DOFIKE-656511 format. One record per residue: x, y, z of N, C-alpha, C in turn. Coordinates in pm, 1 decimal, always signed. Each point is the difference from the previous one (the first is absolute). Example, Ala and Ser with C-alpha at 12.3 -4.5 7.8 and 13.67 -1.06 7.14 Angstrom:
2
<<+1319.0 -569.0 +780.0> <-89.0 +119.0 +0.0> <+90.0 +120.0 +0.0>>;
<<-35.0 +105.0 -72.0> <+82.0 +119.0 +6.0> <-77.0 +109.0 +73.0>>;
//
This chain:
240
<<+124.6 -2730.8 -519.2> <+30.8 +141.5 +20.5> <-93.5 +85.5 -84.8>>;
<<-50.3 +105.3 +60.0> <-85.5 +93.7 -72.6> <+41.5 +140.4 +41.8>>;
<<+90.7 +59.7 -76.3> <+53.5 +130.9 +34.2> <-46.8 +102.4 -101.4>>;
<<-67.6 +103.3 +46.7> <-43.4 +109.2 -85.8> <+88.7 +121.3 +28.3>>;
<<+82.7 +36.2 -97.6> <+91.8 +111.8 +14.7> <-62.4 +123.8 -63.2>>;
<<-14.6 +106.9 +77.8> <-64.7 +120.5 -50.7> <+103.5 +105.1 -38.9>>;
<<-27.3 +65.9 -110.9> <+83.2 +109.8 -50.2> <-96.2 +116.1 -25.0>>;
<<+13.6 +107.0 +75.0> <-97.0 +109.8 -5.8> <+66.5 +127.1 -52.0>>;
<<-64.1 +61.6 -99.4> <+53.9 +119.7 -64.3> <-107.4 +108.3 -6.4>>;
<<+42.3 +119.5 -32.5> <-88.8 +115.8 +11.5> <-126.6 -12.7 -85.0>>;
<<+15.4 -34.0 -127.9> <-115.0 -0.3 -89.2> <+18.5 -104.2 -109.9>>;
<<-96.5 -5.6 -89.4> <-1.0 -97.8 -107.5> <+127.4 +6.1 -85.6>>;
<<+42.0 +118.2 -47.8> <+123.8 +5.2 -78.1> <+122.4 -48.7 +77.9>>;
<<+4.1 +29.6 +129.3> <+113.9 -43.4 +81.6> <+1.2 -151.7 +15.3>>;
<<-117.9 -61.0 +10.2> <-9.4 -146.3 +7.0> <+53.0 -61.5 -129.4>>;
<<-45.0 +54.0 -112.5> <+43.6 -53.1 -129.5> <+150.9 +13.8 -16.7>>;
<<+54.5 +114.7 +41.0> <+143.9 +23.3 -13.5> <+80.0 -96.1 +87.6>>;
<<-46.2 -19.1 +122.5> <+70.2 -89.4 +92.3> <-5.8 -144.1 -48.2>>;
<<-116.3 -39.3 -50.3> <-10.4 -137.6 -46.6> <+84.9 -21.7 -125.2>>;
<<+4.9 +99.0 -88.0> <+83.3 -12.6 -119.8> <+146.0 -23.0 +38.9>>;
<<+48.5 +76.3 +96.3> <+137.8 -18.4 +46.6> <+18.7 -137.3 +61.3>>;
<<-96.4 -41.9 +79.6> <+6.6 -132.5 +62.9> <+4.6 -109.6 -106.5>>;
<<-84.6 +14.0 -102.3> <-8.6 -100.6 -105.1> <+131.1 -9.6 -77.6>>;
<<+55.2 +113.1 -38.6> <+125.1 +0.1 -75.8> <+111.1 -66.8 +80.6>>;
<<+5.1 +29.5 +127.8> <+101.4 -60.6 +86.2> <-22.3 -151.1 +12.7>>;
<<-125.5 -39.9 +15.3> <-33.6 -142.3 +15.2> <+34.7 -78.8 -126.2>>;
<<-13.9 +62.5 -116.8> <+24.4 -68.1 -126.7> <+148.4 -19.5 -31.2>>;
<<+87.0 +72.3 +68.0> <+142.8 -8.7 -30.0> <+51.4 -142.7 +15.7>>;
<<+67.7 -47.9 -102.1> <+60.6 -132.7 +5.0> <-92.6 -113.9 -33.6>>;
<<-127.1 +27.8 -20.9> <-94.0 -106.5 -33.3> <+6.5 -29.4 -149.7>>;
<<+3.1 -127.6 -36.0> <+9.1 -38.8 -139.9> <-137.2 -11.3 -66.5>>;
<<-94.2 -56.4 +72.2> <-134.0 -21.4 -54.7> <-100.9 +22.7 +110.9>>;
<<-97.0 +84.6 -23.8> <-93.5 +39.3 +105.0> <-141.8 +0.8 -54.5>>;
<<-91.7 -58.8 +74.9> <-142.1 +2.1 -36.7> <-74.9 +90.7 +96.2>>;
<<-70.4 +97.6 -56.4> <-70.5 +100.6 +80.1> <-143.7 +9.0 -47.6>>;
<<-93.5 +0.2 +93.4> <-140.6 +26.8 -32.0> <-31.2 +143.0 +42.9>>;
<<-50.1 +78.9 -94.2> <-26.7 +141.8 +23.7> <-143.0 +23.7 +46.3>>;
<<-20.4 +118.6 +52.6> <-131.9 +43.2 +47.0> <-46.8 +119.3 -82.8>>;
<<-129.8 +24.9 +1.1> <-54.2 +123.8 -55.9> <-16.4 +102.3 +110.9>>;
<<-62.2 +113.2 -31.8> <-28.3 +98.9 +103.4> <+82.3 +126.0 -13.3>>;
<<-27.7 +96.6 +87.6> <+60.3 +132.5 -11.2> <+147.7 +1.8 +38.5>>;
<<+39.2 -73.3 +102.9> <+140.4 +0.3 +40.8> <+88.3 -70.5 -102.5>>;
<<-38.2 -118.5 -50.9> <+79.8 -59.1 -107.7> <+9.9 +90.8 -122.7>>;
<<-103.0 +78.8 -25.5> <+4.4 +92.5 -112.8> <+119.2 +95.1 +15.0>>;
<<+15.8 +56.7 +118.4> <+114.8 +87.5 +26.4> <+130.7 -77.9 -4.1>>;
<<-3.2 -121.9 +53.1> <+119.3 -83.7 +0.6> <+47.5 -27.9 -142.2>>;
<<-92.9 -38.3 -88.2> <+37.6 -31.9 -137.4> <+57.2 +122.1 -71.5>>;
<<-57.7 +116.9 +26.3> <+52.6 +122.9 -60.2> <+143.6 +24.9 +46.5>>;
<<+24.1 -18.3 +129.1> <+133.4 +21.5 +56.3> <+100.8 -97.9 -59.2>>;
<<-39.5 -126.4 -8.6> <+91.3 -100.8 -53.5> <+36.9 +32.8 -144.2>>;
<<-99.5 +44.2 -77.6> <+25.5 +33.2 -140.3> <+89.8 +123.2 -13.7>>;
<<-23.9 +99.7 +84.4> <+72.0 +126.1 -12.6> <+140.5 -5.3 +60.2>>;
<<+13.6 -68.5 +112.7> <+125.3 +8.6 +76.2> <+82.9 -128.0 +3.7>>;
<<-62.0 -114.2 -28.7> <+71.6 -126.1 +21.1> <-0.4 -92.4 -121.9>>;
<<-47.5 +50.2 -114.0> <-11.7 -85.9 -118.8> <+131.3 -68.5 -34.9>>;
<<+111.5 +71.7 +17.1> <+130.7 -54.7 -37.3> <+78.3 -55.3 +118.7>>;
<<-59.7 +6.2 +119.5> <+67.3 -53.9 +118.5> <-43.2 -142.1 +32.0>>;
<<-99.1 -48.7 -72.4> <-52.7 -134.1 +23.5> <+23.5 -83.6 -125.5>>;
<<+47.6 -122.6 +19.7> <+15.2 -93.4 -111.4> <-134.4 -69.4 -21.9>>;
<<-80.5 +56.1 -87.9> <-135.3 -51.0 -21.1> <-2.1 -133.8 -71.3>>;
<<+112.0 -39.4 -60.6> <+1.4 -124.5 -77.2> <-22.2 -123.5 +86.8>>;
<<+30.4 +12.2 +128.9> <-16.8 -114.9 +88.8> <-127.2 +4.9 +82.9>>;
<<-85.1 +101.9 -25.9> <-121.2 +16.8 +81.0> <-122.7 -44.2 -79.8>>;
<<-78.6 -86.2 +60.8> <-128.1 -41.4 -58.5> <-111.7 +65.8 +81.0>>;
<<-84.3 +75.6 -69.9> <-107.5 +74.5 +64.6> <-134.4 -67.9 -22.4>>;
<<-72.4 -15.8 +108.4> <-136.4 -51.5 +0.5> <-88.9 +102.7 +68.8>>;
<<-127.7 -31.3 +11.5> <-94.3 +86.2 +73.8> <-74.0 -84.3 +102.1>>;
<<-17.4 +58.7 +119.4> <-72.3 -71.0 +104.8> <-148.7 -9.2 -27.4>>;
<<-51.1 +97.0 -75.3> <-141.1 -2.7 -37.9> <-21.4 +93.0 -118.5>>;
<<-113.2 -16.5 -63.9> <-33.1 +82.3 -115.1> <-150.1 +10.9 -14.1>>;
<<-45.6 +117.1 -42.5> <-141.6 +19.8 -32.0> <-28.6 -69.1 -134.0>>;
<<-118.2 -54.2 -14.9> <-35.4 -71.0 -123.1> <-42.3 +99.7 -107.3>>;
<<+100.0 +72.1 -48.3> <-18.0 +100.5 -104.2> <+114.7 -14.8 -99.5>>;
<<-13.1 +62.4 -115.6> <+105.1 -3.7 -101.7> <+122.6 +77.7 +48.9>>;
<<+117.1 -30.1 -54.3> <+122.3 +65.0 +48.5> <+5.3 +150.1 -25.0>>;
<<-80.4 +48.9 -94.6> <-2.2 +144.6 -25.1> <-110.8 +71.4 +76.7>>;
<<-69.7 -72.2 +87.7> <-106.9 +58.7 +82.3> <+62.3 +78.3 +116.2>>;
<<-65.2 +104.8 +41.3> <+52.2 +84.2 +109.3> <+15.9 -76.0 +130.7>>;
<<-75.6 -108.6 +19.8> <+7.2 -76.1 +124.8> <+111.1 -104.8 +0.9>>;
<<+65.9 -22.6 -112.4> <+96.0 -110.0 -11.1> <+127.7 +27.4 +78.9>>;
<<+32.7 -88.8 +92.8> <+126.6 +11.5 +72.7> <+118.1 -13.1 -95.8>>;
<<-10.3 -94.2 -92.6> <+107.1 -16.8 -98.2> <+16.1 +126.7 -84.9>>;
<<-111.1 +53.5 -47.1> <+5.2 +118.8 -84.4> <+67.7 +116.4 +69.1>>;
<<-31.6 +18.0 +128.7> <+62.8 +106.6 +78.3> <+150.6 -24.3 +11.4>>;
<<+38.6 -123.1 +29.0> <+141.8 -31.9 +15.3> <+74.8 +17.1 -132.1>>;
<<-62.9 -39.9 -108.7> <+62.6 +13.0 -131.6> <+28.1 +146.6 -32.8>>;
<<-100.0 +84.4 +23.3> <+15.5 +141.3 -34.6> <+105.1 +69.4 +85.6>>;
<<+5.3 -34.3 +127.8> <+87.8 +71.5 +92.3> <+139.2 -60.9 +13.8>>;
<<+11.0 -132.9 -21.7> <+128.0 -66.7 +24.3> <+49.9 -80.2 -120.1>>;
<<-79.9 -94.5 -47.5> <+49.7 -95.2 -98.9> <+44.6 +65.9 -129.4>>;
<<-70.8 +104.7 -40.9> <+35.5 +68.9 -124.2> <+128.9 +80.3 +10.8>>;
<<+56.1 +9.5 +121.2> <+116.2 +86.5 +23.1> <+123.7 -76.4 +47.0>>;
<<-8.7 -133.6 +6.2> <+113.1 -79.6 +46.2> <+31.9 -107.7 -102.6>>;
<<+120.3 -53.0 +11.0> <+46.0 -102.0 -94.2> <-22.7 -137.6 +61.1>>;
<<-123.3 -46.8 -6.1> <-34.8 -131.0 +54.6> <-46.6 -88.1 -115.7>>;
<<+49.6 -123.0 -8.2> <-42.6 -89.2 -108.1> <-150.7 -24.8 +4.7>>;
<<-63.1 -0.7 -116.3> <-144.6 -20.5 -5.4> <-40.3 -132.2 +65.5>>;
<<+85.0 -101.2 -10.1> <-31.8 -130.9 +57.9> <+7.2 +0.3 +152.1>>;
<<+51.6 +107.0 +58.2> <+8.5 +9.5 +146.9> <-122.7 +66.5 +61.2>>;
<<-91.6 +44.5 -85.2> <-120.6 +68.6 +47.2> <-117.8 -96.1 -15.2>>;
<<-57.9 -37.4 +113.0> <-104.1 -102.9 +2.0> <-130.3 +62.9 +48.2>>;
<<-79.1 +49.1 -94.8> <-121.1 +71.1 +38.7> <-118.4 -95.2 +13.3>>;
<<-92.2 +38.3 +85.4> <-130.7 -66.1 +7.3> <-84.3 +55.7 -113.8>>;
<<-57.6 -85.8 -79.6> <-80.3 +43.1 -114.9> <-142.8 +28.2 +45.3>>;
<<-17.3 +122.4 +46.8> <-128.7 +38.6 +57.3> <-114.8 -1.7 -97.7>>;
<<+30.2 -0.1 -128.3> <-104.4 +0.9 -101.8> <-56.0 -139.5 -28.0>>;
<<+63.8 -103.7 +54.3> <-45.0 -137.3 -24.9> <-105.3 -42.1 +102.5>>;
<<-64.4 -115.3 -26.0> <-98.7 -53.6 +94.4> <+68.1 -23.3 +134.6>>;
<<-54.4 +54.1 +109.6> <+71.9 -0.1 +128.5> <+44.7 -137.8 +49.5>>;
<<-88.2 -97.1 +2.7> <+36.7 -130.4 +55.6> <+110.4 -66.2 -81.8>>;
<<-12.2 +7.9 -131.9> <+101.0 -60.6 -86.3> <+133.8 +72.0 +13.4>>;
<<-3.9 +133.3 +12.7> <+123.5 +76.3 +12.4> <+66.7 -24.4 +135.5>>;
<<-79.7 -15.6 +105.0> <+58.1 -31.5 +131.5> <+77.3 -131.4 -7.7>>;
<<-55.9 -95.7 -69.3> <+67.6 -129.5 -14.4> <+126.1 +14.1 -85.2>>;
<<-11.7 +72.1 -112.3> <+115.8 +18.3 -87.4> <+112.7 +74.3 +71.2>>;
<<-35.7 +105.9 +73.7> <+103.7 +78.9 +67.0> <+67.1 -82.7 +109.0>>;
<<-76.8 -82.0 +66.9> <+59.3 -90.1 +98.6> <+102.8 -92.0 -63.7>>;
<<-29.9 -48.1 -119.3> <+93.7 -86.3 -71.2> <+125.1 +76.8 -41.3>>;
<<-17.6 +126.0 -40.7> <+116.0 +80.6 -37.4> <+89.1 +26.3 +121.2>>;
<<-60.6 +31.0 +113.4> <+76.9 +17.3 +123.4> <+78.0 -127.4 +31.2>>;
<<-67.9 -112.1 -11.8> <+63.0 -128.7 +32.3> <+118.0 -29.6 -92.5>>;
<<-8.8 +45.7 -124.5> <+106.1 -31.0 -96.3> <+121.1 +92.2 +12.7>>;
<<-16.1 +114.8 +65.1> <+108.6 +98.3 +6.4> <+57.6 +15.8 +140.7>>;
<<-87.0 -0.8 +100.8> <+43.0 +24.2 +138.6> <+51.3 -130.7 +60.3>>;
<<+120.3 +3.9 +52.2> <+60.1 -120.6 +57.3> <-85.0 -55.3 +113.6>>;
<<-12.5 -131.8 +1.9> <-83.0 -65.6 +101.2> <+82.0 -36.2 +123.0>>;
<<-63.2 +13.3 +114.0> <+55.1 -47.1 +126.9> <-108.4 -85.0 +64.7>>;
<<+34.6 -122.8 +34.9> <-98.9 -92.9 +57.0> <-121.0 -15.1 -92.5>>;
<<+27.0 +0.2 -130.4> <-104.9 -24.9 -97.5> <-90.8 +116.9 -31.2>>;
<<+36.1 +118.1 +47.9> <-86.9 +116.5 -18.6> <+84.6 +119.9 -42.8>>;
<<-47.6 +79.0 -99.8> <+78.3 +117.0 -42.8> <+28.2 +94.4 +116.7>>;
<<+126.3 +45.9 +6.5> <+40.4 +89.0 +109.1> <+58.6 +128.0 -60.0>>;
<<-80.4 +106.5 -3.0> <+48.4 +128.8 -48.5> <+111.8 +51.3 +90.9>>;
<<+95.0 +70.9 -59.3> <+103.2 +63.2 +81.5> <-56.1 +118.7 +76.8>>;
<<-90.5 +74.0 -64.7> <-59.1 +117.7 +63.0> <-140.9 +21.5 -53.6>>;
<<-93.0 +26.9 +89.2> <-134.1 +40.6 -38.9> <-28.6 +135.9 +62.4>>;
<<-40.0 +94.8 -84.4> <-44.3 +130.8 +48.6> <-150.4 -5.2 +19.9>>;
<<-46.1 +49.3 +111.8> <-142.1 +2.0 +30.6> <-42.3 +138.8 +45.3>>;
<<-122.7 +33.7 -29.3> <-63.1 +116.2 +60.7> <-105.1 -49.6 +98.2>>;
<<-69.3 +92.2 +62.0> <-112.2 -35.7 +86.7> <-109.5 +103.7 -16.7>>;
<<-121.6 -46.0 -20.4> <-113.1 +89.9 -10.7> <-51.7 +42.2 +136.3>>;
<<-84.0 +100.1 +0.9> <-59.1 +47.1 +124.4> <-86.4 -104.0 +69.0>>;
<<-38.4 -105.7 -74.8> <-77.8 -109.7 +58.3> <+88.0 -115.3 +45.6>>;
<<+132.3 +17.6 -10.4> <+92.1 -104.6 +42.8> <+30.1 -104.5 -106.0>>;
<<-46.0 +21.5 -123.8> <+30.6 -98.5 -104.2> <+142.1 +18.8 -49.9>>;
<<+54.3 -106.5 -57.6> <+131.1 +8.1 -63.1> <+0.0 -86.6 -123.5>>;
<<+85.3 +33.1 -98.6> <-13.5 -54.1 -135.2> <-146.3 +24.3 -37.9>>;
<<-70.7 -103.2 -49.3> <-145.9 +16.5 -13.4> <-71.3 -104.0 +85.1>>;
<<+51.5 -17.2 +120.9> <-65.4 -85.9 +98.4> <-73.6 +91.9 +96.4>>;
<<-132.4 -0.7 -10.5> <-84.5 +90.1 +78.5> <-57.7 -72.9 +122.0>>;
<<-43.4 +76.4 +101.5> <-53.3 -63.4 +121.6> <-117.5 -94.4 -24.6>>;
<<-77.6 +20.4 -107.0> <-114.3 -89.0 -24.4> <+40.2 -125.4 -77.5>>;
<<+128.2 -10.8 -35.5> <+48.3 -117.5 -73.0> <+126.4 -56.1 +65.0>>;
<<-8.5 -20.9 +131.8> <+115.7 -46.5 +75.5> <+47.0 -138.7 -44.3>>;
<<-85.8 -73.8 -68.4> <+39.7 -133.9 -45.2> <+119.0 +4.9 -95.5>>;
<<+20.9 +115.3 -65.8> <+113.1 +12.3 -91.5> <+134.6 -2.8 +73.8>>;
<<-4.4 +18.0 +130.2> <+122.2 -11.9 +79.8> <+46.6 -144.7 +10.6>>;
<<-90.4 -94.0 -28.2> <+29.9 -142.0 +19.1> <-5.3 -81.8 -128.3>>;
<<-39.0 +61.4 -112.2> <-20.8 -76.0 -123.9> <+128.0 -70.7 -44.8>>;
<<-15.1 -125.1 -44.5> <+117.1 -75.3 -43.4> <+48.3 +42.6 -138.1>>;
<<-89.7 +58.5 -81.1> <+41.5 +50.1 -131.1> <+90.2 +122.1 +17.2>>;
<<+93.4 +20.6 -93.3> <+92.5 +112.5 +10.6> <-73.6 +133.0 -8.7>>;
<<-94.8 +9.3 -93.5> <-75.8 +123.8 -19.3> <-149.9 -26.9 +7.0>>;
<<-75.9 +102.7 +33.3> <-145.0 -12.2 +6.9> <-68.1 +122.6 -55.8>>;
<<-131.2 -6.6 -6.3> <-80.8 +112.1 -47.7> <-70.1 +63.1 +119.0>>;
<<+16.4 +130.4 +14.0> <-61.4 +74.9 +109.5> <-102.3 +98.2 -56.1>>;
<<-85.9 +48.4 +88.7> <-100.9 +98.4 -38.4> <+9.4 +119.7 +92.5>>;
<<+15.8 +118.6 -57.2> <+4.7 +119.6 +83.5> <-135.2 +17.2 +68.5>>;
<<-1.3 +22.1 +132.5> <-126.7 -0.3 +74.8> <-95.2 +113.3 -34.9>>;
<<+50.6 +109.9 -53.1> <-87.8 +113.1 -32.1> <-32.4 +8.8 -148.9>>;
<<+100.9 -9.8 -84.9> <-22.7 +15.4 -143.6> <-46.0 -129.7 -66.4>>;
<<+30.1 -113.5 +63.8> <-30.3 -128.6 -61.0> <+98.6 -39.3 -108.0>>;
<<+103.3 +80.9 -19.8> <+100.5 -27.7 -102.2> <+76.2 -128.2 +32.3>>;
<<+16.0 -85.2 -99.5> <+81.1 -119.7 +17.5> <+147.9 +35.3 -0.7>>;
<<+74.7 -72.4 +79.5> <+144.8 +17.3 +4.8> <+65.2 -137.1 +9.5>>;
<<+120.6 -7.9 -49.0> <+80.3 -121.4 +14.8> <+106.8 +28.9 +103.4>>;
<<+18.2 -92.1 +92.5> <+93.2 +22.9 +110.3> <+84.8 -123.3 +25.9>>;
<<+121.8 +22.5 +43.7> <+78.4 -109.7 +55.2> <-60.6 -33.8 +135.5>>;
<<-18.7 -127.3 +25.7> <-65.4 -42.8 +123.5> <+96.0 +0.3 +118.9>>;
<<-59.4 -5.5 +119.7> <+74.9 +12.5 +124.1> <+118.2 -92.9 +17.0>>;
<<-13.9 -130.9 -28.8> <+113.8 -90.0 +21.3> <+123.5 +35.4 -82.6>>;
<<-20.4 +54.1 -120.0> <+115.1 +39.5 -82.2> <+59.3 +131.1 +52.3>>;
<<-86.2 +92.3 +41.4> <+51.7 +123.0 +62.3> <+88.0 -35.3 +119.1>>;
<<-47.7 -88.2 +83.1> <+73.1 -33.9 +122.0> <+118.8 -92.4 -23.6>>;
<<+16.7 -46.3 -122.5> <+115.2 -84.6 -32.3> <+114.7 +83.2 -56.0>>;
<<-20.6 +131.8 -13.6> <+107.2 +88.2 -47.1> <+108.4 +11.6 +106.3>>;
<<+120.8 +26.8 -45.7> <+109.6 +19.6 +95.0> <-15.1 +132.1 +74.8>>;
<<-47.1 +101.9 -70.5> <-5.6 +133.2 +59.1> <-125.6 +71.1 -48.4>>;
<<-65.6 +70.8 +89.9> <-119.4 +76.3 -35.3> <+15.0 +141.3 +54.1>>;
<<-32.7 +96.4 -84.8> <+1.3 +139.7 +42.9> <-135.6 +63.1 -28.2>>;
<<-61.7 +52.2 +103.3> <-121.6 +79.4 -14.3> <+38.9 +145.7 -24.8>>;
<<-71.6 +64.5 -89.7> <+10.7 +144.2 -19.0> <-137.2 +57.5 +32.4>>;
<<-9.7 +70.1 +112.5> <-130.7 +43.9 +49.2> <+6.6 +148.4 +34.7>>;
<<-85.7 +79.0 -63.8> <+0.1 +143.2 +26.0> <-142.9 +52.6 +14.3>>;
<<-12.4 +109.4 +74.1> <-128.4 +67.2 +12.1> <-70.7 -26.2 +131.3>>;
<<-70.3 +101.0 +49.3> <-67.7 -8.7 +129.6> <-114.6 -101.3 -0.5>>;
<<-54.6 -30.6 -116.8> <-111.0 -95.6 -6.3> <+43.9 -140.7 +38.0>>;
<<+130.8 -22.9 +2.7> <+52.1 -133.6 +34.6> <+38.8 -10.2 +147.8>>;
<<+2.2 +112.9 +70.5> <+59.4 +3.7 +134.2> <-67.0 -95.9 +98.0>>;
<<-133.3 -4.6 -2.2> <-70.6 -85.9 +96.0> <+35.9 -146.7 -19.8>>;
<<-1.8 -45.0 -125.9> <+30.8 -141.8 -26.9> <+146.7 -29.9 +26.3>>;
<<+88.3 +94.3 -30.3> <+143.0 -19.1 +28.9> <+19.6 -27.5 +148.8>>;
<<-64.5 +80.0 +83.9> <+14.6 -18.2 +144.9> <-54.9 -135.0 +44.8>>;
<<-119.2 -33.9 -46.9> <-62.5 -126.2 +40.6> <+86.1 -118.5 -41.0>>;
<<+50.9 +3.3 -123.0> <+76.8 -113.0 -52.7> <+137.0 -10.4 +64.9>>;
<<+74.2 +110.9 +2.2> <+136.5 -7.1 +51.5> <+4.8 -20.1 +151.3>>;
<<-101.4 +46.6 +69.9> <-2.9 -18.9 +145.5> <-87.2 -117.9 +41.7>>;
<<-50.7 -73.3 -101.0> <-82.4 -119.8 +23.0> <-112.1 +27.0 +100.7>>;
<<-72.5 +107.5 -26.2> <-112.1 +33.5 +86.5> <-120.0 -89.0 -31.5>>;
<<-100.3 +6.5 +83.3> <-117.7 -85.1 -14.2> <-57.4 +8.1 -141.0>>;
<<-24.1 -116.3 -58.1> <-60.4 -7.6 -132.2> <+96.8 +11.6 -116.3>>;
<<+130.2 +4.3 +28.6> <+96.0 +20.4 -109.5> <-3.4 -112.1 -103.2>>;
<<-42.0 -119.1 +43.4> <-2.0 -113.8 -92.5> <-100.7 +17.2 -112.7>>;
<<-90.6 +97.1 +11.9> <-102.1 +20.7 -103.0> <+55.6 +67.0 -124.7>>;
<<+125.1 +46.1 +5.1> <+56.0 +75.8 -110.7> <+106.2 -81.9 -72.4>>;
<<-14.5 -16.9 -131.5> <+96.2 -81.6 -74.6> <+145.4 +39.7 +20.0>>;
<<+28.6 +130.6 +10.0> <+139.6 +43.0 +15.3> <+63.5 -52.8 +127.9>>;
<<-82.1 -34.4 +97.9> <+52.9 -53.4 +126.4> <+51.4 -142.2 -14.7>>;
<<-32.8 -66.1 -109.5> <+36.0 -140.2 -19.1> <+121.0 -18.2 -90.6>>;
<<+72.9 +107.8 -23.1> <+119.6 -7.1 -83.4> <+120.5 -30.7 +87.9>>;
<<+58.6 -117.8 -24.3> <+116.2 -45.0 +78.2> <+96.1 -70.2 -94.7>>;
<<+98.8 +68.5 -56.6> <+90.5 -64.1 -95.8> <+83.2 -111.0 +62.1>>;
<<+54.9 -84.0 -86.8> <+64.0 -122.2 +47.0> <+120.0 +26.1 +90.5>>;
<<+72.9 +108.2 -21.9> <+113.2 +31.4 +86.4> <-40.2 +85.7 +119.7>>;
<<-129.9 +34.9 +7.7> <-54.7 +58.6 +120.7> <+7.0 +150.0 +15.1>>;
<<+58.8 +71.0 -97.2> <+13.8 +144.9 +15.6> <-84.2 +72.0 -104.0>>;
<<-87.4 +87.9 +48.3> <-80.5 +84.5 -87.8> <+38.8 +144.5 +25.1>>;
<<+33.9 +70.6 -106.2> <+33.6 +142.0 +11.3> <-123.9 +83.2 -29.5>>;
<<-30.2 +94.4 +87.3> <-110.7 +93.1 -20.4> <+58.8 +139.2 -20.1>>;
<<-2.2 +48.7 -123.7> <+42.9 +135.9 -31.5> <-124.6 +87.9 +1.8>>;
<<-3.0 +97.7 +90.9> <-120.4 +81.4 +20.8> <+33.4 +147.7 +11.2>>;
<<-99.9 +83.2 -30.1> <+15.5 +141.7 +29.4> <-54.0 +27.5 +140.3>>;
<<+25.1 +122.1 +48.0> <-42.0 +34.8 +135.9> <-150.5 -7.5 +16.4>>;
<<-74.6 +28.2 -106.0> <-145.3 -4.2 +8.4> <-50.2 -140.7 +24.2>>;
<<+55.3 -97.1 -71.9> <-43.7 -138.4 +16.7> <+43.7 -56.3 +136.0>>;
<<+112.3 +47.7 +51.4> <+53.2 -51.4 +126.2> <-43.0 +82.7 +120.8>>;
<<-87.2 +97.3 -19.8> <-30.6 +100.5 +102.9> <-55.3 -57.8 +129.2>>;
<<-71.4 -112.7 -6.3> <-64.6 -53.4 +119.2> <+82.6 -107.3 +70.6>>;
<<+116.5 -34.2 -53.3> <+82.3 -101.7 +63.8> <+52.0 +49.4 +135.4>>;
<<+5.4 -91.3 +92.7> <+48.1 +35.8 +135.0> <+146.7 +39.0 -3.4>>;
//
């Protein structure tokens, strides 16, 4: 089964608000949850909302937070996904320090990819011998990339290692990413996609138009078969 469920809202803030409500509802009754977070503009709004409106409505003690990818920079660098999340969310909620599992972007990339894979393996419950996240949040770039799996590095969709090292196609910046097989072994995946620059790829991928296989985001198929796409009207504008 491969079901892509679309949720379309007016704009970026509306997407973040709707997803926050969805997340809080989904978390109800869960004792222990492993979530891999995303960077980007929509998660930025989401983290602000969670900190401001839901800090006391979520039992953070049972949530383990990871990241789907990270730029190879120090945590206090402006590009750091962890740094952004810390400033907007982590510093404002009561989550145990041991529940926050950051990618150490300041370390040597290959060694850190291996270390982070081991940390995932030690914390995330395994199913069929492979870590299975409860939820992975993903974004999508205008080139169809997701996490830090770019169209010129499609091999990362198949790598047997949990994490790999990617290279941004324009800046050349190294990034550490969770590889495709682990993404697709999650129970649930939610894309947060906003902006008109994404509309063309959204249409090609969701409607499986010619050439859709060239885009990494098209290869996301979680183990239970349902992918949620939370989008604004701009990103969904070209859908039939």
